[in-house]
Structures are given as structure tokens and as C-alpha cells.
C-alpha angles and dihedrals in degrees: 000000000000119000103254110262120206107220096348120137115241125210117243102214094195096068100000092238110172100222116201097003127119113201115209124211110281144187112263092240093052115120132214113253123228118198112197129186149139107269114277094022099121097278095153093040088062092040093050092042090055093046094045091052106033102040096190085080125066125215088227089105124186117230125225097229139142125057110359090216089071092059097095092050090046096053092047089050093051092048088064093054124094093216115104120200152129118290124181132207139181093193125125111245094253091076088064098047096107092054105025092118090053091044095052091045092055103029139057097222118207122186114196115198130187134189102284093227090059090045093055090045090055092045086054092056094042099044090052095044096053093042096204121154092228086074129055115252110205133176095230142022093242087057092054094051091062097045117116101236092197087078094064126070096231089073100052102071094046108038128067093164105051128218121214093213134022097260090052089049089054093049096047091051091054093042092057093058098040094085088066097049091116093057103035131051116252112199124185114220092220090057092044087060097038103040102023099157091051092050091049089055090052090052092048087050092049093050096037097245133122112246121224120271090239109034117211114226117211122237133211088269090069116096114283144131108284093321117217130182092281094218121176113229094024090136091066115115091017098077130072123219087263091061094042092048088048090052094048091049096051094039100042098091099044102034095084093054089047091053095251123132110204 
């Protein structure tokens, strides 16, 4: 089950029609871009940042949704097309294992990661705002932290390794992509906000394009999925010592590789 996207184009696997996307002229050696993330990690902030500063790409990204068993066929089909554009995915890396070499050959892969406490805080606001039964609706952030995500449909299509709570789900998602950190580009949401120009240079280096001299930062008015303020540290004051200790326990082993110092 794909997280509902407001205004996002969805790939029709039957005929690979790219509904809603407008490809621009591109160099022959230009690759597709895949932006991967756990939900509510700044996915569209990164997509919009790329599109605003590298105009050969459109922010009308295409989502990898539907049956996750189709992902391998989908990747192989996309690799045979001449269109070049931005795709997004919330899948753990395990879903791509059979075609990872082909994926890395034909896509610039960016993994955007955000402090898991802020991710779950944003999930809390989003889940309650959309009110769909595929998501848990809880009366507090603390309650959401301890929810078993496997009992809700939103988790099934994105997770092979299952977390027993929302913090563990976040950690397992990041952990799945860490083995590829030398061949993909990991961008921390906090650094994209604080050191935007530097991150645009990193993106330009990764895709082999010169960044603009004065990079343009997206705002919450740019297209996204129920944009919020995107604050860092918004979880503070809403978690007890038990939830904070849980996060430190599940994040301790992966935090240094992600650039976080807990």
C-alpha cells in the first residue's frame, strides 16, 4: 500500500505511462533520480530542491507504489526508456536487492534521512490530519511511538524487516540503505536546511551538473504531501524518558553512520 500522494504522478506498470509528468530535453548521459526516504523525512523538500536548482528535472516526480513484488520489473522497464526524471520511494532497500546493480547503473540514488524523533512527530500530525484507516490515529505522540506499525496497511508495502514500534521502524529503514552509503548519496534533512548551498553542491557533484551560483531553496508553498513547518526538535516536550530511551537504544548503532551524534 503506497502512502497517499496529493498531486503525485503514479506509474502505471501495465504500459509504463508516466501520468502527470512533463519530461524536459536532457543530455544522453543524464540518469534518472531516485529519492528514497522513510515517510515524513523531507522527501519533497529534497525533490523540490533538485528541481529548482537543476531545471532539467521536474518536481512532478513519479512514485514507486502498488505491489512491491513488481518493483524489479518496474526498474528494468524504466531503464529501457529515454525519459529521465525524478522518482520517489519509501521502500526499504531489500525490495531492490535483485536489481540493485541495474538501479545504481541507471539512477542517481539519494537517501534523505531525518532525526527519527522528528519523523515520528511529523507522522503523528500527518496520520491524524488525513484520517485514513491505513494509518494509526493516536491521541498523543507518545502513544504513536509504541504502536505496532505492522498492524496497519501503510507499513506492509514498504517494510520487509518489521519494526515492533515506530522508532524501530525508522531505524530499520535507514539500516537497510546504509550498506550502500558509498554508492548512493545520503543527505540529512537538517543539513539540507542549515547548509543548503553546500548540499546543492553535493547534489550537483553526484549528478554531474554544475549548481547555480545562487541556489534557490524551496518553501512550504512548493508542491508536497501535506507540508508542515518542518521544524527540527519538534518532538521535544512531547516524549517521556521511556520513549527517549527507546529511541537512543534503537538508533545507537546506526546514528554515527548517518552523521548523528546522540
